[in-house]
N, C-alpha and C positions, 0 to 999 in steps of 0.2 A: 240428511238422513243419518250420517255417521254421528252427528251431534245427538240426535234423538236416541240412538242406540246406546249412547253412554249416559245421557242425562236421566232418562226415564228409569232405568234400573237403579241408578244411584238414589233417586227420589223415593222409589218403592222400598229400597233397603232402609233409608232413613225413617220412613213411615213405620215399618215393622219394628225396627229397633226402638223407636221412640214410644210406640204403643206398649211395648214390653216394659220399658222403664216406667211409664205412667202407671201401670198396674201395681208397681211396687211402692209408689209414693204414698205418704200419709198426708191427708188433706183435711181442711176444715172449711168453714164458711164465714163470710162477713156480711152483716146486714146493717142498715142504718137509714138515715134521712138527711136531706140537705135543705137548708133554708137560705133566704136572702137576708143579710144583716140589716138592711134598711127597711124593707117592708115586712120582715118577719114571715113572709109567705114561702111555701114550699117551692123548690126549684126543680123543674124537670129538665131532661137533656144534659145533665151534668155527668161528665165522664169520671167514673171511679176506677182507679188503676192501682194495682199492687206493684210497686217498684221491683225491678229485677225479674218479673214474670210477665207472662202474656195474658194474665187474668184481668179483665176489665168488664164494666157494665155501665149502662146509662140509667139515670133515675127516671121514674115514671111521673105521672101527673101530680101525685101527692108528695113528690120529692123522695120517695123511698127507693131502695135498691137492695138486691140480693146477689152476692158474688160467691159462687161455689168453686170447689176445686183449688182452694188456696193452700199452698204448702204450710205445714205446721212450723211454728217458730215466731220470732219477732219480725213483723212485716211493716214496711212503710207504705201507707195508703194515701194516695193523692186524689183530690177532687178538683176538676178543672172544667171551665166552660168559657167560651168566647165572651168577652166583656166583663169577666170577673177575675179577681186575683186568685191565683192557685193557692190551695191550702193543703197541708199534709199532716198526717198524724201517724204515730207508731202504735201498733196493736199486737197483742200476743195471740196467735192462732193455735188452738189445740185440735189435734186430730179427732175427727168425728163430732166436733162441737161447733157452735155458732157464736161469734162475738159481735157485739153491736158497737157502732161508732157514729157520732153525729158531726156534721159540718155546717158552718155558717159562712157563706161567701160574701166578700165585699164587692159590690157592683162596680166600683171604680178600679178597673184593671189598670195597673201602672205599666210603664214602658217595659220593665224587666219581667213583669208577670205574664206578659202576653204569650199565648201559645202560637208557635210559628210552624209552618210546613217546612220540612228540610229536604224533601225529595225522598220518596219511598217511606214516609213516616212523618210524625210530628214531634215537637219537643218544646218544653218551656224555654223561653229565651234566656231565662236565668241559667240554664244548663248548656246553652249552645256555645261552642268554641269558635265557630266561624262568624263572619259578619252577615247576620241575617236580620231583616226587619220586616214587620208585618203591620198592616192596618186593617181594621175591621169596618163594618158597615157604618158605624157611628162616626168614623173619621173620613169617609169618602166625600169627595166634592159633590155638590148638589146641582140641580138644575137640569138642563138638556145635556144628556150624556149619550154620545153615539157609540162609544167603544170603551173597554175597560181601562185603557191607559189614562183617560181623562179623570178617572176616579182618584188616581194617585199623583196627578200632576202637581208638582211642587211640594208634596207631602213627605218625601223621604230624602235624607241627606245622601248625596252621591248618585241620585237617580234623576236625570234630566229628561223631561218629556217636552218635545217641540212639535206642535201640530203644524203640518205643512201649510195649511191655510184655514180659512173660516168656512170652507165648503162642508155641507153635511156629510159626515162619514169620511172626512179627509184623512189621509194617512198620517202617521205620527212617527217621528224619530225618537226612539228611546235609547238613551246612552247611560249605561251603568258604569260608573268610574271611568268615563272617557271613551273616546273613539279610537279603535285599535287597528282596523283593517284598511288597507289601501283599496282593495278591489273586491274582497269577499264581503259578506253581510256584516253589519254592525248592530243588528237588532238582537235582543236577548231571546233565549228559548222560552216559549210559553208552554206551560203544562197545565191542562185543565182537568181536574179530578183524576190525576194520575196518568193522563194521556198526553205525551209530548206532541204538539201540533207540528204539522209538516212545514209550516212557514211559507213564505212567498205569497204572491197575490192570489186572491180567491175569485177574481173576475178579470176579464180582459181589460187592457188599457184602451184608450180611445184612438181611433185612426186619425191621421193627419190629413184633413181635407182642406187645409189652408189656414186653419186657426191654431195649428200646433198640436203636438201629441199631448195626451192626457195621461196622468198616472192613475192606476187603479185605486179604488177607494179602500178604506181600512179593512184588512181581512178579519179583524177581531170584532167587527160590527155585528156579527151573528149572535154575540152573547148579550143577554139582557142584564143590565147593571143591577136590577132588582133581584136577580137570582144569585148574586155573588155574596158570599158570607165574609170572606177575607181574602186578602192578597198578600203573599209572602214573597220577598225578593232575596235571592241568594247573591250577594254582591261580590264576595271574594272567592278565589280559587279553592280555598280549603273547604268551602261549603258547596261550590258548584262542580267540583271535580267528580262528583257522583254521576254527573251527566256527560263527562268526558269530552268527546269531540264536538259537542254542541254547547259547551258551557263557557266559552271564552268571553262572551258578551254579557254574562250573568244569566240568571234564570228567574222567571216570574211564575210563581205557582198560584193558580187561581182555584179556590175551593168554593163550590156552590152550596146552597142551603139544603139541609136534609131535615127530615122530620125529627125534631128534638122535643116537641111538646105534645100535649094532648090535642084533641080536635080543635083546630084553629083555622080561621080564614082571614086572609089579608086582602084588602081592596085598596088600591091606590090609583088616583086620577090626577093628572096635571095638565095645565094649559099654560103655554108660554108665548110670549110676544118678543120678537127679535127685530132689531134695526141695526143699520150700519153704525158702528161706534165712531167712525171718523170719515169725513169726506175730504178729498183733496181740493185745494183752493184754486180752482180753475177760473179763467176769465169768463165773465158773463157775456151775453149777447151785446149788451150795451157797451162793454169795455173792449170787446174783441176787434171790431172794425178799426177803431182808432189805433189800437196797439198793433194790429196787422199792418196798417198804413205806415206807422212809424218804423216798422221792421222792413219796409220796402214792398209791401203787397199793394196791388191795385184794389181800392175799395169797391169798385164796381164788379170786380171778379169774385171777391170773397164774401160779399154781402148778399145773402139770399132772402133777407127780410123777415125771417122768423126769430123767435126767442125760445130756444130749447135748452133745458138743463138735462144733459144726457145722463148724468149720474142719477137724477130723479127718475128718468125713464127706465133704467135697467134695474134700479134698486127697489125694494119693496119692504113694507112692514110684514114680517113673516109670522104666521101663527102655527105653533107646534102643539100637538096633543100626544099624551102618553098615558096608557092605561095598563094596569097590572092586576092580576087576580091569582091568588095562590091558596092552596089548601094543604094543611099538614096534620098528620096524626101519628101518634106513637102508641104501640101496643106492647104487651108483655113479650112478644117474640119478634117484633119488627117495627118498621116505621116507613112512612113515605111522605114525599113533598111533591106536589103537582102544581104547575104554574102555567099561565097563559099571559102573553104580553102583546100589546099592539102600540106602535108609535108611528106618527106621521110628522116627520121633521121637514119643515120648509126652509129653504135657504134665503138669504137676503137678496140674492140675485134672482130675477124672474125665472121661473120654470124649474129651478134646481130643487131637488127634494130627495129624501130618503124615507121609504116606508118599510116597516119591519114587523113581521109576525113571528113570534117565538112561542115554543112550547117546551116544557121540561118535565121529566119524571125522574125523581130520585127515590129509590126504594131500597130498604134494608130488610133482611130476614135472618133470624138466628135460629139454629136448630141444634139438637143433641146437647141440651143444657148449655147453650151458648158456645159450644166448641166449634161449630160450623157456622160461618157467617157469609152472607151474600150481600153485595152492594151493586145495584144497578144505577147507572147515570146515563140519561139519554136526553139530548136536546136536539130540536129541529127548528130551522128558521127559514123564512123566505124574505128576501130583501129586494125591494123594487127601487132602483135608482133612476133618477131623471137628471140629466146633465145639461148645464148651460155650456155653450161653446167657449170655455175658458181653458186654453191649452198652455203648455209650458214653453213651446218653441215657436210661437207665431212669428212671421216676418214683420216687416215694417207696417203692413196694413193693419196688423193687430188682431188679437182674438176679440171676443165680445167686450171685455173690459178695456183692452188697449184701444179698440175702435171708439168706445164711448169717451175715453179720456181725451182723445185727440180730435174728436168730431167737432166740426165747425158749429158753434152754438147758434148761428143764424140760419142753419139748414133746418127745414121742417121735417117732422117724422113722416108725414103723408103728403102725397101730391093732392091737388085739388079734386081729382077724381076718386080719392080714397085709397089708391094704391100706395105702397111704400115708396118713399123718395129714395131712388138709387141712381148711382152714376159709376162710371168706370174708374174714377180716381178716389173713391171713398167707400167705406162700408157703413151702411145704416145698421147700428146695433139692434134696433127693433126688428128689422128684416131678418137678421141672423137668428134672433129668438123665434121668430115666426116660422122660418123655413128650414131650420135644422131640428130634426127630431132624433134625440139620442137617449136611449133607455137601456137598462140592464135588469135582468132578473136572475137572482142567485138563490139556489136552494142548497142548504147545508145541513148535514147530520153529523153529530159527534156523539159517540156512545162508548161506554165501558162497562164491563162486568168483572167485578173483583170478588174472589173467593178466598176466604181465610179458614184454615182448619188447624185447630190447636192439637198438635201431636202430643204434647205434654203441657204442663202448666208453664213451662219456660221455653217451648219450641213450637213454632207454627210454620205452616206452609201457605204461601199466597200465590194465587194465579190472577193475572190481570190481562184481560182481553180488551183491546181498544180498536175502534173503527172510526174513520173520518171520511166523509164523502161530500164533494162539492161539485155542483153542476151550475154553470153560469153561461148565459147568452146575452150578448150586447148587440143591439140593432141600431144602426145609425143611418138616417136617411136625409139627403139634401134635395130639397125641392128645386126644380128648374127655375122657379121664380127668383132664385138668387143669381141668375145668370148675369144680370147687369151690374151686380155688386163687385166692387174692386177686389181683385186677387183671386176670384173664383173663375178663372178663365176656362177651366175645363167644363164649366156649365154653360158656356156661351152658346147661343142658339145655333151658331155656325157649326158646332161640333156634333149636333144632333143627339146629345147625350140624354136629354130629357130628365136630368138629375143623376144622382148616384146613391146606391145603397150598399151598406157593408154589414155583414153578419159575422160576429166573432164568438166562437164557443170555447169554453175552457172547462176541463174536467180534472179534478184532483181527487186522488183516493189514497188512503194509507191504512195499513193494518198493523196491529201491535199484539205481540204475545210476550208476556214476562212471567218468569218463575222466580220466586224468592223464598228463602228460608230465613226466619227471624228468630233470634235467640235472646232471651232476657233471663239473667241469673244474678244471684248475689255471689260475689267472688272476693275473697280476701278483704273483707270489711268494706267493700264497695259494690256497685252494681255495674254489670256489663251488658251491653246491648250490641248484638252482632247481626249483620245482614249479608247474605250471599245470594247472587241472582244472575239470571241470564235473560237477555232481551233480544228480540228480533223485530224489526220494523221495516216494512216495505212501502215505498212511495211510488206512485204512478201519476204522471201528468200527461194529459192529452189536450190537443187544441186543433181547431180547424177554422179557416177563415175564407170568406167569399166576398168579392166585390163585384157588383153588377152596375153596368152603365148602358147607354144607348137603348133605352126602353122603347117599346113600341107605342107607348102612350104615357102621358104624365097626369092622367086623370084618376089614378088609384094609389093607395098608400104603398110606397115603394118597398119598404122592408117586409111587408106582408104578401106582396105579389111580385116576385122577382121574375121578369120575363124578357130579358134582353135578347138581341138578335146579333149574331156574328156576321160580319161580311168581310170583304177584301181589305177594307181600310182600317178596321178597328176590331177589337175584341170586346164582346159584351161582358164576358166573365173572366175573372182572375181568382184563383183559389190556391190554398196551401194547407198543409196539415203537419202535425208533429206529435211525437210520443216519446217519453222518457221514463225509464224505470230505474230506481235506485234502491239499494238495500243496505241496512245497517244492522250488524250483529255485534252484541256486546256481552261481556262478562264483568261483573262488578261486585264489590264488597265494601262493607263499612263496619268499623268497630268503635263503639263509644264506651269509655270507662269513667265512672264517677266514684272517686274514693272519698267516702265520708263527707260528701257535699263540699269538699275543699279543693280537690285536684281533679281536673277533667282532661281527658285525652280523646281525640277523634282522629281516626285514620280512614281514608277513602282510597280505593284503587279501582280503576275501570280500564278495560281493554276494549277498544272499538275497532271494528273492521268495516270499511265502507267501499262499495263498488264504484264510488266516484273517483277513487285514486288509483295510481299505478300499481302494477303487480309487485313492484319492489318495495312499496311502502303502503300496503293496504291496511295494515293494523297500526294503531297508535296506542300509547300507554300513558295513563293520566293518574298520577298519584297525588295525595295531599296528606298533610299532617297538621293538626292544630291542638293547642293546649290552652288551658285556662286555670287560673289560681284564684280561689275565693279568699282574699285576705281577711275579709270580715269574719270568717269562721275560725281564724287562727287564735290561739291562746294569747299571743303577744298583742293582739289587736283589741283585747277586751276593754281597754281603757277608752277606746273610741267607739265601741259598739253601740253606745247610747246615742251617737250622732249618725253613724252610718247604718242604714238598714241593709245595704249591700255594697260591696266593693270587690271588683273582680278584674283581673288582668287577663288579656287574651293575646295569643300570637299564633300565626299560621303561615303555611307555605303550601303551594300546590301548583299543578299544571293542568291546563284545560286546552281544548282545541276549537277550531273553527273550520267546518266543512261546508259552509253555506255558499257554494259556488254551483254553477250550472253543471249538468250531467255531461259525462264523456270527456272530461278535461285530459284524461290520459290516453284516449283512443283516437284513432284516425277517423275523421268524419268526412262525409262526401255530400256534394250538392248535385241535385238532378238538373240537368240542362234541358232546354226546350226540345232538343233533338233526341232526348232519351239517354244521352251519355252521362257519365259521372265524372265529377271533378273533385279531387281531394282539396279540402279547404284549410286543413291544419296539419301541423307536424306533431304526432303523438309524443307524449312524454311519460314513459313507464315509471320514472323516478319521482314524479310529483307527489307531494303529501300535504296534509292539512297544516294550516297555521297553528302555531303553538304559543300559548300565553303562560308565562311563569309569573306568579304573583305572590308577594309576601306582604305581611301587614301585622300591625299590633293594635290593640284596642284596650280601652278602659271603660267599664260599666260601673255606674255608681248610683246610689240613692241615699239621700240624706233626710233628716228630720222626719223619721217615720214614714218615708215615702212621699213627702210633699214636694221634694225637689230631687231630680235625678236626670240621668242622661248617659250618653256614650260619646267617647272621643276615639277616632280611628285615624291611623296613618296607613297608606298603602303605596305600593310600588309594583307596577306590572309591566312586563316587557313582552311584546308580541314579535315573534320571529317566523322564519319560513313564509314570508308574505306571498300569498298567491296573486299572480298577475298574468294578464294576457298580453304577451309580447307580439305586437303587430309588425309584420315585415314590410319594408318599403317595396312598393310595386313598380314594375312587374317582378314577380317571384313565383316559384313553383307552388307555394302555398301562401295563405293569408296570415296565419298567426300560429303561435304555440303558447300553451300554458306553462308557466315556470314558477319556481319559488325564488323570490328576490332575496338578496343577502342581508338586507338591512333589518332594523328593529324599529318598532313604534313603542315609545315609552310614555306611560301615563303614571304620574305620581301626584299625591295630594293628601288632603286631610278633610275629615268630616266631623261635624259637631251636631249632635241631636240632644236637645234639652227639653224638659218639661217642668212645670211648676204648678202647684195647687195653692195659690195665695189664700183662697177662701174655700172652706169645705164644710160649711154648716148645712143642716138639713134643709133650711129655707133658701140659702144662697150658696152657689158654688161658682168658682172661676178657675178655669184651667188655661194655661199658656203652653203651646208647643212651638218649638223653634228648631229649625235645621239650617245648617250652612255647610257649603262644600267649597273647597279650593282645589283647583286642578291645573296641572302643567302637562302639556302634551308636546312631544317633540319626536322627530324622525332622525334616526342615527344610521350611518354606514350604508345608506341605500345605494350609493355608487352611480346613481342616475337621477333623472328628474322626469316627472310626469305632469303634463298639463291637463287641466279640467276646468269646469266652470264656464261653459259656453255663453257668450254674450250675444244677444240678438238686437237687431236694429238696422236701419238703412245704412249701408256702407260698412257694416261691422262683420261681414262674412269672415269666418275663421278666427274671430276675436275670442279671447279667453281671459279669465280674471284670476285663476288660481293655479298654483304649482305645488306639487309634492316633491320635497327636496331635503337633503341633509341639513340638520340644524334648525329646521323650521317645524312648526306644528303641521299636522295633516291639513290639507286643503288651504294652506296659507294664501292670502291674497298677494298677487304678483302682477304689477302694472306700472304704468308711468305715474310720476308724481306731479299732480297739477299745481301750478304756482300762480294761477290767476290769469287775467287777460292783459294783453299789451294795449298800446294806444289805439290800435285798430280793432280791438275787440276779439282778437284771435287768442287762442289758448297758448299759455306758456307752460313748458314742462321742464322740470329740473333735471340736472345731470345729462344734458344733451338728449333728452327723451329716452334715456335708458330705463328699462324695466327694473323694478326692485321689489323686494318683499316689504309689505307695508301694513300687515295686520293679520288677524286670525278670526275665523268665524266661530271658534270654540270659546265659550265663556270661561274665564278663570275663577269666577265666583258665582254661586247661585244660593238663594236663600228662600225660606218659607216661614211664615209666622201665622199662627192660628190662635185666636182668643175665643174661648167658649164659655158662656155664662148661662146659668139657669137661675131663675128667680121664681119660686113656686112652680106654676105650670107654664111659665114663659121660658123659652130658651133662645139664645142668640149666639151666632158664630160669625166671625169675620176672618177671612184668609187673605194674606198678602204674599205675593211671590215675586221674585225678581232674578235677573241675570245681569252680570256686569263683566266688563273687560273683554268685549268682543266687537266685531264690526259686521256690517251688512252691506252688500253691494246692491245699489238701487238701479237695477237694469231697466226698470220702468222709466226712470228719469233719463237714463242714458239713451234710450230708444225714442222717447216721446218729447221730453221737456227740453227742447233746444230752440234758440231764437230762429234758426233756419226753418223749423217746422211751422212757426208762426207766420213767416213770410210765405210759405208754401200752402197756406190755407188750412192749417191744423191748429187746434187749441193747445195752450200751455198753461202753466200755473202763473199766478200774478208775479211771483218773484222773478221768474224768467223774463216775463214781459218788461219788467223794470230794470233788468240787469244790464251791464255794459257789454254783454256778449254781442258779437257781430253775427248777422244772419248767415255770413259766409263761413263761420267757424264750424269745424267738423268735430262732432262729439266723440272723441276717441275714448276707449276704455281707460279710465284713469282714476286717481283718488278724488277727482271732482265728484264722483258718484259713490264714493266709499264713505259710509256714515257710521257713527257710533251707534251700537245697538242696545246700549244699556237701558234697562227699564225696570220699573217697580210698578206692579199691577195689583189693584184691589180686585182680586180674581173672583171671590165668592163671598157673599153675605147672605145669611139666612136668619129669618125671624120666625119662630114657631110657637104655637100655643097648643097645649094638651087640654082638650075640652073635657070637663068633668061629666062624663056621660054614664058612669057606673050607676046602675039603678034607675036612670032616667030614660035611656033608650034601650028597650028590651033586646037582648042578644048582643049588644055592642060592648066590648070590654075596654076598648081604647079608641080614641079619635084624636087626630092631630091635624091641624091646619098650618101651613107654612108658606112664606113668600121668600123666594130666593132671587138674588141679582147676580148675574155673571158678567165679568169684564166691565165693571162699573167705571173704573178710572185707570188710566195708564200714564205714568210720568216717564217721558222719554223725549229725546231730541230727534229721534228718527222721523224723517219727513214723509215716509210712506204710510200705508194704511195701518200697519202693525209691525212692531219689531220682532215678534215671534213668527217667523216665516221661513220656509225652505222650499223654493221652487227647484224641481229636478232639472239641473243644467249639466248633466253628465256628458262626458265626451268618450266615445268608444267604450261605454260601460263603466268608466271610472267615475264614482259618485262625486257630487259637489256638495257644498254646504254653505248656508248663509247668503244665498242670492235671492233677490226678490224681483220677479218679473210678472207684472200684472196679475198678482195673486188674488184669489178670492178673498174679499175683506172679512175680517173677523167681526162677528156681531156682538152687540150688547143685548142681553136677554134678561127678562123678568118672568119668573115662573110662580104660579099659584098651585099648591098641591094640597089635596085632602087624602088622608089615609085612615082607614078603619081597620080595626082588628075585632073579629067576631068570634 
């Protein structure tokens, strides 16, 4: 309230002062028209802006515009639209008069002409001082897209996107210029239409009922890719500092489509077919018995007489459909864009699927001669997830995939009486699919209302109200028919459980209010843009959980009719709940100065206060400064001006923070005991504070040959300190743990290259090449301790781990014995007396992406290659399953294990035997499209395009698992892991046919 008492009077004072100034100004008007240089047709939705002022307008259907209230004098007027090169002209405005200006925009927007979002505004990339990159709809990856990260996968230098698996809606790890945090989050901040998302899961993870825990699916799956107009990424601290304590891992700004044209309707429909891209080379039934006998098994015990390919049983050809409908219209005083979407994505493992319904309304309204503007953005979605029992931490019996890989191929799926074949020593994968019912329903709403009022021609006030709400329920039921299946002992008939049901609810809610003042003026031969603001965001998370067993009957659907009975020997019900509330209060400002389009300076400063941290360090301070120099506009450069369309140097430095940890890290927390008493579980730390990342960098932007060749080169160095960590105490102790700031640093440094070329640019044929490459070095310094993570699962591997965080090593470095082969008896040999050593890194030191786009008449073709190099993957699947001893014990293995010199008595210790090179080069996306000449042939249809897209067509790699792009969650005590593969959901190969109409 004290803040309101100070802020509101100040804003009212600014309003009255500005209105008085406005009455004294002399103004005129600018009118004109904008056309497309290629088609010579008028362009609607082009933004016309007077530099140094807040005066702007959008062209209407016939390409015309009228811009009033423009200060008298010589003014620089800019015309910009996504997908077109920015154009600017100087005009002389006379008080009380109207001046006319015409623009012709080039539809081939080059890299440095792109308009990018910069946080609380937009800017031409030509004028940006920080490292900012954007891609538009024409650059997005095509095909089956579950979440926005897949749109930019491999498309940006310094931005690595790793999908956790091939599951529909699987989570993604996004790393912008490296991995920085030991224990806090490493995901970037996502901002959708000006609303920073709360982050974290949007649905509960899966319970461990014997097949391992499951990670929640991707929280960004609620966004429909067809609604997204462009994605901008703030990579360095000089750009991301405007988001302060949430900007250390970079910022991803997502802008959705608005009404920029006259009445128009878009209809898009796709059908996709997916299959497993690779299958593991397991023994067939005909090979299995003899190989098992050679390994020491009794043929009469391991031969059940059937011939079952268990991979064939659990995998399927999956059919996905996606449909989208939108309507947009622009009027003289407003615009709106309405869309509906439906997709039904099937996974390549039986039963797995993701169904999504989305609706979006974006509406704009302008009043008072365009001085008052409203923008409404509202999206709603319902996601229906169906899960196959594929967990991250299954024991030696295996989750669905693990059970299928090691299942004896001579076992039948069914008994002669038609029931599933089950026994106490193995799990029938098909019985698991039949008797495990695991589904989630998630409803999510994200909305914002933005108001802008032009106090004067150069000063405006903006109000941004945002709201995010998620409600998710996950219901998991295990039928008692699984009782005879190995490892599900709690379902055995002797327990009387009659099955198990679990209901998990998760509720997330956040509210945002932001006030900003925006100034644009011409000062001292240049233009200045300034921003000052206040932001408050509140986050609330609630959850409740219920497990029910010992049902009175097994004849009804468990999760819909929970009716257990308590007695003296067991509890039918177990339940728990939680609630956390966090608040973030911020003050921020930014100043941009452009002197004669030659010298550019940007300064950011943000102060964040968070309730997550201790009373002694509740506020953090995050400054940044960046400069740029356009050499191509200097007089001494005139001799090369005919070769360089643009040449610009950039340099910047800034500090950002990371507060992505759980609530209450500075408070004393208590646990409720069964007798009603309380036990303190932690030692509070009032001095704990957020992680801080200091980043510096330099860059060079260039365009040659009239814009037919160009790119950017960047070098960066960032250091993350005050590492947040949960220190666990050896038990018994008075408390379990304390949150602390570790003394060490995580250093990421590297270089980025982004290039484009236009070898052919004729009206009939065009060819564009886009290439990006990143180099990264990651290392931990001065940590003073070591932390183990990367839990390894398998029989006899309890307590095993594969990774250690330590001084002088990259984060999550692989740490294990070094396998040196087998001795004469087939037993493993390990170097250095079996001492553990650092043997590799899961973080690639080089990534690349290459896109070729060709158009020939009405045909268009694009092919996208991406790759990652210089990293390792730990194959926990092989460690747990593919051993000669498993073959002797009646389980299947790959052919190379059956033929190896390993002894059945050898123990598969965690070692470099299962550490593999992860290098890969993937033909990720190929699209062939044709624009059907329907104008005048089909009434009402303005445009029609048909296209065929192939995804994950070819992977060149030495990795023996399903796919080298994988990351199973194998964390230990909350410390993340990276680059471990354990029976992960295989990645599909997909072909999509799409038809798109514009009416």
